[in-house]
C-alpha positions in Angstrom: 9.3 5.4 21.4 7.4 4.7 18.2 9.1 4.2 14.8 7.5 7.4 13.5 9.3 9.4 16.2 12.7 8.5 14.7 11.9 9.4 11.1 13.7 12.2 9.4 12.3 14.5 6.7 13.6 12.4 3.8 12.2 9.2 5.3 8.8 10.8 5.9 8.7 12.0 2.3 9.7 8.6 1.0 7.0 6.9 3.0 4.5 9.5 1.8 5.4 9.0 -1.8 5.5 5.2 -1.5 2.1 5.0 0.2 0.3 6.9 -2.6 2.3 5.3 -5.5 1.4 1.8 -4.2 -2.3 2.4 -3.8 -4.6 0.4 -6.2 -7.6 2.5 -5.1 -8.0 5.9 -3.5 -10.9 8.2 -2.7 -11.0 11.5 -0.9 -13.2 14.5 -0.3 -11.9 17.9 0.5 -12.3 21.6 0.7 -10.3 24.7 0.0 -10.5 28.0 1.8 -8.6 31.1 0.9 -8.5 34.2 3.1 -6.9 37.6 2.7 -5.8 38.8 6.1 -6.9 42.4 6.9 -9.1 42.6 3.9 -12.9 42.7 3.9 -13.4 39.9 1.4 -12.5 36.2 1.1 -12.9 33.8 -1.8 -15.8 31.3 -1.9 -14.8 27.9 -0.4 -14.3 25.1 -2.9 -15.1 21.4 -2.5 -13.6 18.6 -4.5 -13.4 14.8 -4.7 -10.8 12.4 -6.1 -11.5 8.8 -7.3 -8.7 6.7 -8.5 -8.3 3.1 -9.6 -4.8 2.3 -10.9 -4.4 1.6 -14.6 -8.2 2.0 -15.1 -9.8 5.2 -14.1 -9.2 8.6 -12.4 -11.5 11.5 -11.8 -11.0 14.8 -9.9 -14.0 17.2 -9.7 -14.5 20.5 -8.0 -17.2 23.2 -7.8 -14.5 25.8 -7.6 -16.7 27.6 -5.0 -18.9 29.1 -7.7 -21.1 26.2 -8.6 -19.0 25.6 -11.7 -18.3 22.1 -12.8 -14.6 21.4 -13.3 -12.9 18.1 -13.6 -10.5 15.7 -15.1 -11.6 12.2 -16.2 -9.3 9.4 -17.3 -11.0 6.3 -18.6 -8.4 3.8 -19.8 -6.2 5.7 -22.3 -8.7 8.6 -22.8 -8.2 11.8 -20.9 -11.0 14.4 -20.8 -11.0 17.9 -19.4 -14.5 19.0 -18.2 -15.7 22.6 -17.8 -19.4 23.3 -17.2 -20.5 20.5 -19.4 -17.9 21.0 -22.2 -15.7 17.9 -22.5 -12.4 18.3 -24.3 -10.1 15.3 -25.1 -6.6 16.1 -23.8 -3.2 14.6 -24.9 -2.1 13.8 -21.3 -3.2 13.7 -17.7 -0.6 16.3 -16.9 -2.1 18.8 -19.3 -5.6 18.2 -18.1 -4.7 18.4 -14.4 -2.5 21.4 -15.0 -5.3 23.4 -16.5 -7.0 23.4 -13.1 -4.0 24.2 -11.0 -4.6 27.9 -10.7 -8.3 28.1 -10.3 -8.3 25.2 -7.8 -5.3 26.6 -5.8 -3.3 23.5 -6.7 -5.9 21.0 -5.3 -6.2 19.5 -8.8 -2.5 18.6 -8.6 -1.4 17.7 -5.1 -2.8 14.2 -4.7 -3.0 13.2 -8.4 0.8 13.9 -8.7 1.4 11.4 -5.8 -0.9 8.8 -7.2 0.5 9.1 -10.7 4.1 10.2 -10.4 5.1 8.9 -13.8 2.4 10.8 -15.6 2.8 14.0 -13.5 6.6 14.2 -13.1 7.8 17.4 -11.5 4.4 18.5 -10.5 2.8 18.6 -7.0 4.4 18.3 -3.6 7.6 16.4 -4.6 8.2 18.7 -7.5 7.9 21.7 -5.2 10.1 20.3 -2.5 12.8 19.3 -4.9 13.3 22.9 -5.9 12.4 24.5 -2.6 14.7 27.0 -1.0 14.2 25.2 2.3 12.4 22.2 3.7 12.2 21.4 7.4 10.2 19.2 9.7 8.3 21.2 12.3 6.8 19.9 15.6 4.0 17.5 15.1 0.4 18.8 15.2 -3.1 17.3 15.1 -5.6 17.7 12.3 -9.1 16.7 13.4 -7.5 14.9 16.3 -5.2 12.9 14.1 -1.5 13.3 15.0 0.5 14.5 12.0 4.0 15.2 10.9 4.4 18.8 9.7 6.7 19.8 6.9 7.4 23.4 5.8 9.2 24.7 2.8 9.3 27.8 0.5 9.1 28.1 -3.3 9.0 31.2 -5.5 8.1 33.5 -2.6 5.4 31.2 -1.2 5.5 29.4 2.1 3.9 25.9 2.3 3.1 23.7 5.3 1.9 20.1 4.9 0.3 17.9 7.5 0.9 14.1 7.0 -0.8 11.5 9.1 1.6 9.7 11.4 -0.6 6.6 11.2 -1.0 6.1 7.4 1.2 8.7 5.8 -1.7 10.3 3.9 -2.0 14.1 3.6 -4.6 15.7 5.8 -3.9 19.4 5.2 -1.8 21.7 3.0 -1.4 25.4 3.7 -0.1 28.0 1.1 0.9 31.5 2.1 1.6 34.0 -0.7 2.8 37.4 0.6 2.5 39.0 -2.9 -1.2 38.1 -3.0 -1.8 38.6 0.8 -3.5 35.2 0.8 -3.6 32.1 2.9 -5.1 29.0 1.2 -5.8 25.9 3.3 -6.7 22.6 1.6 -8.2 19.9 3.9 -8.4 16.2 2.9 -10.6 13.4 4.2 -9.2 10.3 2.5 -10.9 7.0 1.9 -9.8 5.6 5.3 -12.1 8.1 7.0 -15.2 8.3 4.8 -17.9 5.9 3.6 -17.7 5.1 -0.1 -21.5 4.8 -0.2 -23.1 8.0 -1.5 
């Protein structure tokens, strides 16, 4: 039996949080898909990237599936919100990231809140789970052939599932189901351990 087999929900979440909070550098690429079951339309897929260097720089950018340019840039103490070439200086990382939460289906928040928990307190995965009406560990599943823990919880009428790599405790997928919007949004992550940093 491996150590990961004996971990409970609380221990998995602590390892997840500790892994991201301790990172000095982090890069990912990802995509977001949203479907509306039984309806004849779906939203354009979105792609995004995250680049993070602790205490120095952070960028999160997305095309929002429409070719728009959306992003958050932190350079030292300066925080900039970017929308189609318009750059606006913001008072905090939380405000800048939060602006993109809705249009990005929370992909602007999930990982940054884990990388910068002090700056983004109460946001993202840990914030949701802390006020969730339920949180459970489901049977493990694979994402792109990588074995993952699976955590499920509900918040404000929405159901979430999160796939966390058993090997490195990095998030590989987040699924959000909103009954009131008849929508299923899936965010897939390819973190720096799986991608070349060379363009």
